N, C-alpha and C positions, 0 to 999 in steps of 0.2 A: 502493500500501500505505499502510493507515495504521500507526502506531506511530513506534520508534525503529531505526534500521536502524546497526549498528556492524560495522565489517569486523574480524577479530584476525587476526594472524602468530603467535602465540607472545611477542613479545618485548612488553618491558618497555611501551614508548610503548601498544602494543596491550593491555597488559591496563589501564594508567590510562586511554586511552578506553572499554573495556569498564566498567570500575568508574565513571565519569561515565555512562555510558548507562544501567545498571541503577540508579540512584537516579532519575537522571533520568525514566527510566519508569517509576518507581515513583513519583516527585510526581505525574506527570501522569495516571496511571494507564491509561498505554498500553500496547499489549506491546513486545515488544523482541524483534527480529532478529538474532541472531548469524548475519555469515559468516564461512566461511574458506575459500579460494583453494587445490586443489591444483593449482601450475605444472607446467604438462606443456610441453612441447619445443617451439620456435617450428618451422614449416617453412619449406620454402625460399621462400615470398611472404612472409614474416611473421605469418604464421596460428598459432594453436595448432592441434598434433595430438595430439589426444587416443589413446592407445591402450586395449583391453579391460582391459591392466594397471592405469591408471590408476583407474579403481572402485575397487576394492577401496582404494587410498591414499589417495584423497577421504574413504572412510569412515572410514581410521584418524585422517585429520586433523578427522572428525566429531567422534569418542569425545573426542580428545584437547581438540577445544574445548567439549562437553559437561561437560568434566572442568573444564578454566577457568571455567566460568561458576559450576558446581554448585560452585569454590573461591573463588570472587568471591563469589558470595552468602550461602555461609558466616560470612565473612569481613568483613562487611558487618552482621551482627547487626542490620540493618532489614526491612522487608519490603520484597518485591522486587516486583518488575511483575507485573501483571494475567497474565500468558502472556509464557514464552521458547520462542522455537524457534532452533531451530543447524541451517543449514542450512551443505554443503562441497557444492563442485561444481569438477568441474576443466577446465583454461583457462590463459589469461595473468591476470594478477589486472587489466589494466586494462580489457582486454576479453572480461570473458566472456559469451557469449551469451547473453541469455535474464534480464541481470539488469537490466531496467529498473523504473520503477514497477511494474508491472503482472504482475511475475515474482511 
C-alpha cells in the first residue's frame, strides 16, 4: 500500500504520531491511512474472538478517529495530505488479520 499508515488509540502519543504523519504525508504528497483497532476479547487459544456486537463499536471508534483527524488537520493550518482514509477494525492490536501491506 503506497503512502503513510499511522495507528491511533486516542492517547497523547498517538495524537503526536498522527500530527507527524499528516505533515509527512503532505510534504511527500502521499495518501495517509489512519488505523484504529477496537480491541476484542481473547479466546481460549490466544486468538481474538469477534462478536457481531463488536462491529458497531469499531464504527464508533472510526467516527472518533475521523474527528481526531479533522481536529489535527484544522489545528495544523497547513495544506494536508492528498487523501486521508480512516479505517477501524475489530481484533487484537498486535495481530489483526488482513493488515498486511496488501490490505
